[in-house]
Every structure is written in C-alpha cells, then in structure tokens.
N, C-alpha and C positions, 0 to 999 in steps of 0.2 A: 391890751391881749394877755395880761397878767393879772393875777388876782391872788390876794393874800388872805388866808385862812388861818387865825391865830385868836387866840384869848388870851390878852395880855393879863399878868397877874396883878392883883390889888395889894399885896402885901409883898415883901421882899422875898426873894428866893434863897432859901436856908440852903446852906451848902451841902452837896450830895444829891440836890435835886435839880431837875431840867424843867425847861419849857420847850414843847414843840410847836413849829409852825410849818406850814403848808403854802408852798407857792405854786399855784396851777396856771399852766401856760395853755391857751387854747388859740392857735393863729387862726385868723381869717383871710390871710393871702401869703402867697410865698415871697416871704421878705425876711432879713437878718433883722431882728430887732434887740435894742438892749435896754436895762433900766437897772435901777438900784433900790435897795431897801436901806432905810434907816433904823438902825438899832440903837436904841438909848439906854445906856446904862449909867443911872444916876448921872453924873454929870459928864459923862463921856458919850461922843456919837460916833457910831462904827457904821460905815457904808459897805453894804454886800453888793456887789455887782450881779446882775441877773441877766442871762443872754439867753435868746430864743433863735434858734438857728434851724433851718429846714432841712430834712434830711439830704445827704450827698455821699459821693463815693469818693474815696482818696485812695488811688490806685499808687504802688510804688513796685518799680523793677529794678534789677541789678544792671548795673552798668557796663560788664565785662563777663565774657566767656572765655577762660584760658583752657584750651586742651593740652597746654604744655608741649613737650618734644616727644614726638610719635614717629614711628617707623614707616617708612614709605613701601606697604606690602599691598596696596590695591584693597584694602579693607575699609567699611563704612564705619566709623566710631560716631557716637553720640553723646550729648551732655544735654541736661536740662537745667533751663532759666525759671525763675518763679516771679510769678506777678501777684503781688499781695494787696489784698482790698482792706484798707484799715477803716474806711467808711462805714455808713449805716445803710447804704442802698447800694444795689448791683451796679457794677460799671463794666464798661465795654473797652475793648482794645483790639488794634489791627496791626498786623506786622507787615512789611514791605521790605523788599531788597532789590536792588538793581545791579548787583555786583557781576564780576565775570566769573569768578569761582562758584560752581554748583554748590548749594546750601541747600539742603532739604529741611524746611522748616514746617512743623505740624504741632498745633493748629496754626493758622496764620490768623485767625479772629476769633473771638468768643466773648463769655460774659463771665466775669468775676464775681460771685456772690460775696455778701457783707461778711466780714472778718473770716475770709477763707483765703486760700491760696489757689493757683492756677499755675500748672508748669508747661511750659514750651519747649519741645525738642527740637535740638539743632543736629543736624548731621553733617559731617564732612567726610570727603572721600582722601584717603591717602594714596592716590596713585602715583605723584611724581613728588621729587622732594622740591620742597618750596617754603617761603614763609608765607603764613595766611595772616592777613591783617585787614579784615573787611568790616563793614558797619551795616547794621540792619536797623532800619528806623520802626521806631513803634509809638503808635498814635493812641496814648491812653486818654479816657474820657476825663474832659475838664481839665487837661493838660497841654502844654504845647508837646510837638514831636519829639521823642527822647531816643538819642542814639546809644545803640548797645555794640560793642566791640567784639568782634569775633577774633581770638588770636590763636595761632598754633604755629609749630614749627615742625615740617616735616623732613625727616632726615633721613639717609639712606644706611642701612644696615652695613656697618662696617666692621670686619674681622682682620686684625693686623697680627703679623708674626714680628715679635721683638726678639732681640739678643738677650742674651742672660749673660751677666747682671746688669749691662750698661742700659737696655731699654731701648734701643734705637731700631729702627724698622729694619727687619731682616729681609733680604732679597737672594742671598747665596751663601750657602754653608758648604765650607771645604773640609773634608774629612782628611784630606792628606793622603799619604801611602799607608796601605793597611796591608798585612800578609793574608794570603788565601787560607780560609778556614778560620781566620781568627775575625772579631769585630770591634768597632770603635764606636763610641757613642757620644752625641752632641745633644745639648739640652736647649731647647726654644721655650718661648712662653707665648700663648694666645691671647689676646686681649680684644674684649668684645666692647668696641667702641659705640656703644648705642644704647639706648634707654629701656629696651626689651630683653629679655631671656632669649638666647638662640641656641639650637642643636647643630654640631658642625661634625664633618666627617672627612678623614683624609683620602684623597684617591691620587693614585700613582699615573701620571700622564706618560704611558711608557711609547707612545706613537707620535710624541711632540717633535716638532721641527729642531734641529740641533742636538736630538738625543744621541748619545754613544753608550755603547755596551762592550767591553772589552777591546778596544781599540788604542793602540798605542800613538796617542796624538804627537809625539816627539819624533816620529818616523817621516820619512820624505813622502811627497804626495804620490811619486810613481809606484813606490813600494807599497804605501796605503791601497792605491789603486789596483795592484796587483795581487794584494792579498785578500782584497774583497771578490776579485773573479776566482779564486780557489776556496778561500775559506767561507763557510756558511754556518751561521751560528743556529744550533739544532735544539729545539724545544726548549728554547731560555724561557724561564719564568723569571721575570724581572721583579716580581713581589717578592721573592726570595732574597734579593739584594738589600731592600731597605725594609726596616720593621719601625712601625710608630708606636709607640704605648704611652698612652692609650691612643687607638685610631679612631675614636670617636668620643662624644662627650656634649655636655651641656655647660653653657658661660652664662653667668648670671650678668645684668646690667652692670657696664663698666668694671668686671671683674679679669682676673688673669688666671691662668692655667698652665700649670709646666706639662710640656711634654717633652719625650726623649726618643730621639731618631738613631737607630742603630745601623751601621754600615758594614755589611758581612759579606766581601767580595767572594763570587764564585768564579773558578777558572773556567773558561768556556772554550773548549777544545774544538779543533777543526773536525769537520765531518767525516774526512776522508785521511788526513795526514795529521795524525797527533804530535809528532816530533817537532814539527815546524810551527807551533804556536808561539807567539811572542811571550818575552819573559815578562813584560810590564803590561797590563791592561788598564787601560783608563775608562772611567764611566762618568757620564754626564745624564743625571735624570732629573725630572721635573715632578714637584710634588705640590699637589694642589689641597688647599683647606677650604672646603666648600660648605657654605651654609645651607641645611637640610631644606629644600623647597620642592617648587614645580620644577618640570623640565620641559617649559615651553620650546626650548631650542629643539629638543627631537620631536616634541609633536608638530612642530612646525613642518617638519619633512612629511607630515602623513598627507597624500595628495586630497583625500576625501574632507570636505570641511575645512580647507586651509584658509578661506577667508574669513573664519570666526575666530582666529587665532591672532592674539598680539604677543610679541616676544617680550619677556620680562625676565631676564636672566638672573638666578641668584648671586648675590656677591661672592667672590671667590679671591683666594690669595694664592699666588703660586710663587714658589720657592726653589730654585736652582741647587741641586746636590752635585757635587763634583768629588771624585775620589779615585783613587788609584789601587790597583791589587798587584801583589808582589809575590812572586815565590821564594821560597825559603832556599836560599844558596850557601850551603855549609859544606866545605870540602875536608877532608883528612888526608893527611899526610904522615905516615903511609897509611893506606886504606883502598877500597873497603875492607879487604881480606888481610888479617894481620895473623903473622905466624911467630909464634913465640920459640924461643931456643927449648931443646930437650932438658928436663931436670928430673930428680929423683922425689918421692914423696917426702913432705916436709920442706922442700925448697922453694925458691922464689925467683921468678925471672921477671925482667921488666922491659916494657916498649914506651918509647918517648913518641907522641903523637901530637902533631899540631894541627889544631881546628882554626879554619880561616873562615871569616863571614864575609861573603862576596856581595851582599848588599850595599848599595850606596847611601840608603837613606834611613832604615831600621835596624836597631840592634837584635841579637839573637840570646835569647834563654834557653839553655840546654841542661838536660837532667838524664843521666845514664840509669837505667833501670839495674836491680839486683842481678847478678849472675854468678851460679855456684862455681868456685875454683878460681874466679877471677874478681880483680878489685879496680877501682878507678880512683884517681886522686888530680884534682876534686871531681867528686860526683855531680857538682850543680856549679853554673857559673853562668857569665854574660859576656858576650864578644860585642864591642862596638862595631858601626859600620866601617867596613874596610880594614878590619883589625883580626888578629889571631892569638890564640892561646894555646899555651902547652898543656898536655895532660898525659898523666903517666898511665900505663895499662900494666897491671901486675897479675902473674899467672902463679897463685899457690894451690897447687893440686893437694889433696886429701887422699887421692887412692890412684891405684895404677892403672893406666890406659891412654887412649887417644881422645881427646876431647874437642869437638867441632861444634859449637855453640853460636847463635845468633844474638848479639848484643844490640839492644834497641835503645836508641837516643832519642829521647822526646822534647820537641820544641815547646816549650811554654809561652803561653799567650794569653789574651783575654778572650774570652768566648761567653756567648749567650747561656745563660742557666735557665732552662725552659720550666718555669714554674709561674705561680702567680705574682712573683715580684719581677721576675725578668729583669734579673742583675747581671753585670759583667763580673765572672768568677774566673781566676787563673785555672787553665786545664791545657791538657796536650793536645794541639791542634795538627801537630804534623809529626811523624816519625821517619827516623832515619835509620837504616840496620848497617852494622858491622859484623863481620865474621871472625870469630877467634879461633885459631887452632893451635893447641897444645898438647904436648905428648909427655906423659909421666911414666920413667922406667923403673923397673924394679931392681933392687940393689942384689947382688950376686954374693952367695953363701957359699963357702966351701963346707961340704958335709965329710966328714972323718968316720970310717966304718971302723967297728972294733968285735974283736971275736968273743962270741956269745960264751960266759963262763960256766954255762950248763943250766942257769934258771931262766926259762922261755917267759919273756914279757907276755903283755895283753895282746899286743901287736908285734907282730914280727914279719918277716919275709917268709916266702914259701919253706924254705929249708930251716929257718931259725937260727942260722949261725951268725949272721952279720945283723946288727942293730944301728940304726943312723942315729948320730948324736941328735940332740934336741928334741926328745920324746915328749918333754914337758909343754911343748906348744901342741899337742895332739888332743882332740876332743876325748872325754871320757866314755861317750856312747860308741860302742863298736857299730861300726857300719855293716849293713848285710847285703850282699852282693847277690842279688838274685837275676834269672831270665827264664823265658818261657821254655819249659821242657819239650814242648812240640817241636821246638825249632832245631833240635839236636838229637840224633840217634846213636851216636858213637859210643860204644860199649853197652847198649841198652840191654837189660836182662830179657831174656824172652818172655817172662811171665809180666814183665811191664811193659810190652809193646803198646798196649791198647789204654794205657794210663789217661786221666783224664787230662784234656788240655790247659786247663786254666791253672794246673798245679804248679807251684814256682820251685825252682831248684837252687840249693843251697851250695856255696862253695866249702871248700874243705876247712877253710880257717875261721869260719863265722858260726860254730857249733853255739857259742854263748849266746849270739843274737837267735839263732834258729830254735832254740829251745823256749824262748818267749816269744810266740806269736802275735803280731799286732792285731790279729781278727780272730775270733774264734773258729771261724770255719775255713780257714785257709791251710792248705797240705803245703809240706815241702818234701821234695824228694833229693835224693842224691845227684851229683852234677853227670856221674858215668852211668850207673846202673838203674838209675830212677827209682830206687827203693826208697819207701816211704820213710822219713825220718821222725824219729820221736819228738813228740810234743809236750810241754809240760805247762798244765794250767793250774795256776795257783786257785784255790777255792776261797781263800780269805779276802781277796782283792776284785775276782772276775764276777760278773753279771751271771744271775741265775737266768733261766728261760722265761720266767714271769717278769723278773725286772726288765729285761731286755724286751719283752713284749709292751710292757709300760712305757717304757721310754720312747718305743717307736710311736705309740698312740700318742703320747705327749708333743712329740715333735710334729705328727699330723695335724693335731689340734691346732697348733700355731699356724701351721701350713693353710689349713682351711680358712682360718680366721683372715690371715692375709690377702688370700684369693676373694673371699667375700667383700673385703673392703675395696679391692681394684675393682671387681666386677659392678659394685653400688657407684663407685667415682665414676666409671665409664658409662653406666646408665645416665647418671646425671648430666654428664658432658654431652651426652647424645642428645637428650632432652633439651638442654641449653642451646645447643647447634640447632635443634629442629624448630625451636621458638625463634631463632635469629634469622633463619629463612623462611619462617611460614608467613609469607606474603602472595599476593596474586601473581606474582612474576615466578618466584622460587618454588612455591608450593611446598616448601619444607625439605628440599632438596638442595645440597650444597651445589652452588654453581662450579661447573667445568671439573666435577669429581671423576677423577680416572682418565680424564682428557690429556692429550700431549699437546703441547703449545706449538701453535703453527709457526712454520718458518716466514720472518718478514723480509720482504724485497727491499731494496732502496727505494724503488717507485713508490710503495705503500707507504715507507716513512716519511717520503715528501708529501703525498697526499694527506697524511694524518696531521703534518704540520699546519696545512691550510685550515683545519678544523678548528672551531673555536673551542676554547676551555671553560667549563662552567666557573661560575662566581666562586672563589674560594671560601669553603665554611668555617674554617678557621676565624675565629672574631679578631685574632692579633695581625693576621694577613691583611694586606693592603688591597683596597679595593684598584682595580686596573680599568684604565679608558679604553683598552682594548676589549676586555672582558665583557664590561657593563652593555656596550651595543651589541654585541654578539648574543648574548642572553637576551636582550630586549626585541632583537630581530627575530629569535626563534618564538618569544612570547607574541609577538605580532602577527605571527602566521596563525597561530590557534586562536582566532576571533569566535567568540560565542555572541552570537546576537539574541538569543532567546533560550529559555528552558533553565535560567539560573534560579536558584532558590532564594527567597527573600530572607530566611532564617536559617542558621545552622541545624541541620536536621540528623546527620549521622554523628556517632561518636568521634571519628577523626575530625570531622568540620568543628566540633563544639570544642574540642582540643585546641585546634589551631586558632579558631577565632577567639578563644580566652587569653592568648599569649600577649605578653607586654612587649612590642617591638622595640628593637634599639635605632639609634640613629642610622647605621649602616643599613639596617633592614628598611627603614622608610625612605632613604636615599634611594631604593631600587623599586620603590613602588611609584608608579608614575599616575596622577589625577590631575587633568587638567584639559585646557589650557586655565590658567590662573585667572584670566581675564577674557570673558567672552563679550565680544562686541557683536550685536544684532545689526548694526546699521541703521538704515532708516526703516521704519515698519510704521505701516498705517495702522491708524486707529480701528479697534474692531475686527483685526484679524490677527491670526496666528501664525508665528515664524518659529521653526525648530532648527536647534543648533546641537551638535555633540559634545558631551562632556565624556572624554576618554578615560578608561581604568584599564592600566597595563600592570599585572602581577607578575613581576620577575622572581618572586621568592617560590621556595618549594614546599610553602604551607598555603592553606587558604586563608583569604581576608575577608573581613565583614566590614562592608561600607554603607554607611546610613548618612542620608541627606537630610538637612533640617531646613525646609523652605518654608517660610511664614509669608513672603512676599505675595499678595493678591496676584500680580502680573505673572507668576511664574507656577502658579497651583495647579496647573495642567501636566506639568512635568513629571515624569516616571517611569520606570519604578524607583521609588526613593530607598530602597534597601536591596541589596544582593550580596550574596557570597560568591567571590571570586575564586575560582580553581587556581592551582599552582601553574605558573609559566603560561598564564592565557591573558586575553585581552578581550574587553568589551567595551560598551559605551551606554550613556543613559541620555535619552534625548531630553532637551530642555526647549519648552515650549514657553514662548513670550506673547502676551496677549495684554493690551492697554485700551483704555479709554479717554485717556486724558493726552493732550498735546503736549509737547515738550522735551527735554533732556531725562533721562531714566539712569539712574546709578545705585544699584542695590548690591549687596553682598549676602550671601547664605553660606553656612557652615555645613560641614561634614564630618564624621568621624569615622576613625579606621578600628576596629576591633572594639569599638565602642569607650575608647580610651584617648586615642591620638586625634586632636582637633586640626580642622583644615579650613580654608575658605576660598570661595570664587567669586569675584566681581563681575556683575553683569550690567554692561552697558548698551544703551538703545535710545535711539531718537524716534519719539513718537511724531508722525506727520501725519499730513491729511493727504487725500487722493490727488495726484498730479498728472498730467497728460503734457508732452512735449512735442512740438513740431518740427519737421524736418527744415522748414523755413517759414518766416512770417510774411515775406512776400512772394507771391507765386505769379509769373509772367506765362500766359499761355499764346503759343505761337501757332500759326495754321500748318497744318500738314502738307507738305511739297507734294504738287500733282493734284491736288483737289481743287474744287471750285471755290470762288469766292465766299459763297453764303454757306459754306460748309461750316459746322460746328467747330469751335476751338476747344481742345482738350488738352488737358494736363492732371497729373498724380501729386499728391501730398501724403507724407507718410507720418502716422501718429505713433509716438513711443510712449509706452507705460514703464518706468522705471521702478515703481513700487511692486509691493509683495501682494496686492489685492487687486483684482479686476476692476476696471473703471468704466463706468456708464458714461457716455457723450451724447451731446446733441449740438448740430450745426444751426446757429440762429443767425439770419441776416440782420446786418446793423439797420437798414432802411426798409421800412415795410413797404413793397410795392406788390401790386396785383401780379404782374408777370415780369419777376426779376430777370435779368439778363444771365444771372449767374447761379449754377445750381451745383451742389455736392452730393454725391452719392457713395456709400450709405450716409443719410441725413442723421441716423443716429443708430447706437449699438454699444458694443463692448470691447474694450481691448484686455485681454488677458494680463496676468502678472508677468512682467520681463519680457512682453512680447511686443511686437508692433502691428501695425494696420494701416492698410494702403486706402487712401480715398481719392475719387475721380472728380475734378473740377471741370466744368463744362460751361462755356459761353456762347449762348445762342444769339448771333447775329441779326441784327435788324436795322430799320430806318432811324429810329430814334433810341437803340440800344446803347447805354453808356458803355465806355471802355475800361471801367473800374468798379471794384464792388468790394464790400468788406462783411466777413462773419466773425462770430464769436464761437469759438468753441467752449461750450459749457460742460464742464465736469461735473456730475452730481457729487455735491457734497466734497468739492476740489475746488480747483482754480479754473480760472476762465482767460483764454487766450484769444487775441485779435489776428484774423488772417486777412491780407489786403490782395485781392487778385486784378489782374491789369491784362487786358486782351491788346496783343501787338497786330494792329490790322496794317497791311501793306497794300499799297495800289499799284 
C-alpha cells in the first residue's frame, strides 16, 4: 500500500545539493500499517519508518472545574469546560450526571470538529452555604468514560465588628459616663470576611427588647416603676444620641474599614414635671450593621402571593451600646450672687470663692469669660471628681457707679464639630451664671471760694464775686444754656408776644456762645423780654448759599445710592424666595405668611407622638428600625398597578433616575422576594408570581429587568419608573416544556447603575390526579329492596395548575360490567376537585368486585378497586 517514487542519482551528490523522493500511501482497507525505507549512503544504511494510519479523532477534556469560594446569594454562576479534538476526524461526546446537587450542563452531547475546541457550560446555584464536590461523567469517542470534578465552596457573607486595635470580635461598646451636651468617640473596625465586595449600612434598633433611654439603672425597682407611671419621654429622637461616621460604605473582599461612633447624650425631661428628672440617665441601645440586600422579611408579611416567597435574611451584626449621661454639678460658695465691698476708683476689693465639683465620675474644666471692672484668678482650671478649688474674684472699678453684671462660667468639654471631618473639638457645652455686685464711690473734695479781685474769668457765677478753686479742670468750650421760648412768658415784651415758637432763648452769661450760632438759620432771644439777640457770622469760614445747596445735593446723592442698593437687594431676595417656594404646593407663596401659630393642647401632642417621622435626610443621621417600617407602610398604601411609564419622560424623572444612589438609599428600596418559588408547575402551562417593588425614597427610581431565560419571556413590563413613596409589582410568568427541576436567575438594574438579581425556582411536572381512596366499598341503602342498586361516591383532586382530562376504563372487558362510574370522562379544573358516582348493578351472576383505571391524558394512571358489600 506504499509506493516509492524516486530517481536514484548515478553520480555522487555534491555538497549543497539534494535528492527528493516521494512516498505515496494508498490504503485499500481500514487498518494501521507500517513499513520502512532503506537509505544507502555509501557504506551506511539508514532505516526510515513509514506509518499509514486511518483517520481518527483524539478528544481531550479538562479534569476539573473549580469555582473557588463564592457567596451564598442565590445566584446562578457559570464556568466553561473545553473539549479539544487533536485528531483528524470529528469526534462525539456525551455528558451524564446523576448527583444530588442541581447542575445545569449545556450542551450534554455534541460533535467536535477536527483541530477545534467545543465548550460546555456548567452552572451551579449558590442558594445555601455548602461544599460542592461532584463528578460528571463524559464519554469521549474512542476512549473510556472520563470523570470531571466540579468543585466549589459556597460560604455565607460575613460582616464582623472588630475592636481597635486588638482585633477581637466586638459585641458590646461601653462609652461610660459623659456630660450632657458633650460627646465621646469610640473607634471600631468593620471586616468583610467574604470573597466578594459588599455594601453595608448602619441601622439603629431603637425598638429592641432591653433598650433603655434616660433611665437610672441603679435605682430600685419600685422607684423606677413609679417613675415610669409619671414620666413619659416626649418626642425622643434616638438617632440624635448615636452618630456613626461613616454610616454607610463599601468593603472590598477581606478588607477592613474604620468606623467612628459618637455618643452625645441628651437629657430627656419629664413631660409634666421637669424638676423631678433624675440626675443620672443611662442608655442601652443596639446598633446593627447590615449588608445591603433584599427585604424578604418585610415582603413575607404581605398577604397576597405569600406562598411564592422564601425568607433569606441578609447577614447582620448587632452591637450593644451603653453609656450614661451626667449633668454638670458645680457649686459656688459664696454664690451665685457675690457682693463686693464698696471702694473708690483705682482701688481693688477681693472675694474668695470655692468651686466644688459634685460629680462622682468626671472632672470639670471651667473657664471664666472676660468682664469689665472684674478679674478672676485663675481664669481657667480643672476640678477632679468630688474635689474643690479656690478662685479669687477681684473688683477693680475704673469709673464711678454701681455695677451689677452677669459673670458667665463656661464648662469646657469635647463636642462634635459639624463639618466634613466630624472631629471632636474642645468647646463650651454648658454655662453657669454668677452675679457680681460692686459699688464705686466718688472721692470727696473740699472747694474753697475766694473773693474775685476784679478780673472776671471766662466762667463765673451769676454775680461773679466768688470763683471755685480748680478751674483748670473745666472744659475750654463755653456751654450754651438754651430752652424753648414758648414755654415761658415772664417779662415778655408786648412786641415779642407772638414770636416764633422754635426760637431758642440764651441765658445772660453765655454771650460768647450765643454770638457764634451752631446753625445759620437759628435765632436766639433773651430769656426775659424775648428780644432777638445779635448774631455774628464769619464770612471767611461760613458756607455760602451755593455751597450749602451743593453740600445738600452731595449728601442726597449718597442717600439715593444706598436706597437703590437696598431696593435691588430686596428684589433679589424676593425673587429667591419666589423660586424657593415655586412648586405645585406653595405656588410661589411663603407658607404661613402672616398667620398666627395655633395653640397646641396636650391631647394633640400625645396624638402627634403616635405619628411616624420620615426617614432623616441627613446623610450622617442613622437609620432607625422604627422609622423605616413606618415609611414602608406609608409606601405600601400607595400601590400602583398600572399607568407607570417605562422610560423617564419629565425633567424631574430624568433628573431623579440619573442619580447614583448610596448604600442607605438602596437599603430603603425593596425589590423582592430574592427567591421566587413557583412550586410544582405543569408543562405547557403558565403560572404567575409577583415581584414587588417598593420605593421608600423621595425621588423617582428606574427599574429595568434583563430576562433572557426562555421560560420567563412572557413576564412584563420589564421597565418601570416608580414614583416616590409608592409600591408596585411586576408579574413574572413561568412556562416550560421540559420536565425536571428549574433554577435560573435574572438580573435587574436600578437607575441603570445598581445591579441586583432574583432566583427563580420551579419544578416542571406532568398532569396528575389524586383519588380520595384507592378502595371503594359500596353499601346498600337502608330501607331499600334487596335488588336495588348500590351507590357510592369518590372524589378526584387536581393539585396542579392546569386542567386535567380523565377517562375511567374498566380493567376487565365485559359486555355488561356490574360496576359503572359517572361521569366516565371529563375535566378537573386546576386546584379543584370533582365527585364521581360509582354504581353496582346487582344480578344473579354479578361479581362483587371490580377494578377501574383512572387514565389522565398526558398524565398518571391510578387503579381503583370497588367492592359491593351484600348482606342477606
């Protein structure tokens, strides 16, 4: 079967030349043969093997598929395995699996072309934590059965709270005693002990069992119960006590993140009696760190379609927070009103005061504010618990008079600085007022009068005879005593009875001042006769009429300019206020403008407490387990079943649906259940379940479904814009043609950014009917004749979702069977039952037993035995 075609050289082959020989292989039958060629090179002989092989396939497959460590999140994950054909002809393969874990394998058989690769997709479901180690058998053409191992480790998503810096698991954080108004910080570490990234959010469980707010736990039981009967905490916002920075975030696989918790106790007063509030208030709160996921626990409570929901709570970690709030107890002795001894200007009096810290647990740092005429030494200081400190108050007046001032004492502590950093900063969180009373007296001075020698000074008394010593202390300018001339008419000259009422009257000894009028248009008259006095105006220094008018115009220009600026500012503010309230509710009007606040009664306050509060919009304010269900219940009331748009249409919808939502916002969107179980579904039938969508946010969201599974293609609508604080649902329709267990997952997106998935589980079964009994005994009716027919009933049950057609067929073919069933054929509706009547016709040779087969079209077959109980 081999043929050698060659022309042997007659002469030696020179270097650099070659001789070519052809070997032709022409098989005449399918077998592998071999031969050899002898090559004679001078004295050497070289054997060249020649093989002739028939065309065949050579398939090779990987021995293992390892999914690694994955999260149990009810998601279908896939991997591909390659089958390579190294041969020269096509080869077939067939995959078989008989394990207990559902593995979707596609394709299970096929043909691999020569020199090509065929991929087989293997899917596993990560519904429960477990270790998957299964074997699938692959039959390759021309080889024995090959085993391929499928390995995976499905773990639960774990979020741990660790202590800093020890790293141990933390379940309790004790803040200890903290003054009311101040804050204390604790750092913890969140650890993602899972192989996938997770989004987390902090939720304050303010309705947990064992929580305490403002209760003195060291009091006796009787006093605590009595206090509960009187005290009623009013309008308590627990989210203001604990601050978590950050309160949401994303954790990479096996990574840690630092979180700071701030405890800021607030003093809760009694609703009716403020003075009886306890000094110490203890707090016990519970903080949960939850993985952002589905809310099947809440969706389980929905009555409609509850059978299609399986509970799968996301992992959460709860930490107990304890702390105590203490008031500042600082007493002053003497105090709070401190009276200093009278002194003169330039002197100083002192009072020693003792500051006592009445707290048993915390020190007090005080600081006195600056006050005129008073000084404190020391101005700042620190007092340990149950200790005292002496402070000296000094009164150093700089002017004459009685001083009654309020001295403010600042209590310094650490408080939150509300900015992007949220750091603790020293500040005054409490103030105490003291009242200082001091009197500064004037020094007495003896004034000696001397006789005027004849020269009248600038200032003298009425007669000018006596002059007080110490004239150098008097001011240089002469005072001008004036009064309204219209108020006195003593000695008024008859010619001046009707003088102008605005004229000013000068005293006799102020002639020097009256000659120099302060204003050019003022007139001065004498005090007695009201005669107009002489006025002198210096033309060198006074304004002319033109200059006076120019000055007034210049002043008016600035007045007009400032008035214009004010009007422009008011117009801008009015425009800003209009756009602020320009909505469909306020229509540009400021709410309650000019309205008086109504008087609120105690009954209205108590009714207001029962109403829920909206979820806080502050990104740093913690979510509360009481407020979230309240908002969710409000959203559940507004259920919209139709009329929703598939795409954002209005400008507001487009703006809302383009937002990137945070973890706390995603935590308030409920889409579920995460696992929808259709149960037993007949082939070639459709069954629907509801996928609930609840939007607890104040913005629109856009939900889009990506369903590529052929069994769910009838579901819809696949895109909806959900309005704020509303609830809707999407019908999921399942229909299949293949018997067996079905597990598939599909994904959805929120605002075209945030991904989620839903697992669909179903079991495709054939039609089936059930009988109420397999053996039926027919008894005679009492009071009837012996030859009367015996009757009994049997009930057919249809547990499937599709109507079943049935036919009764007797086992033995007789011309006149003694037993008959009516109806002999018919339909049983889905989840319904049907009653059939069995009759036995007595006769001389009628058998007392009979058998029937209940044949269900494209379903099961059940045998029924009938017995007639004849009594003589």
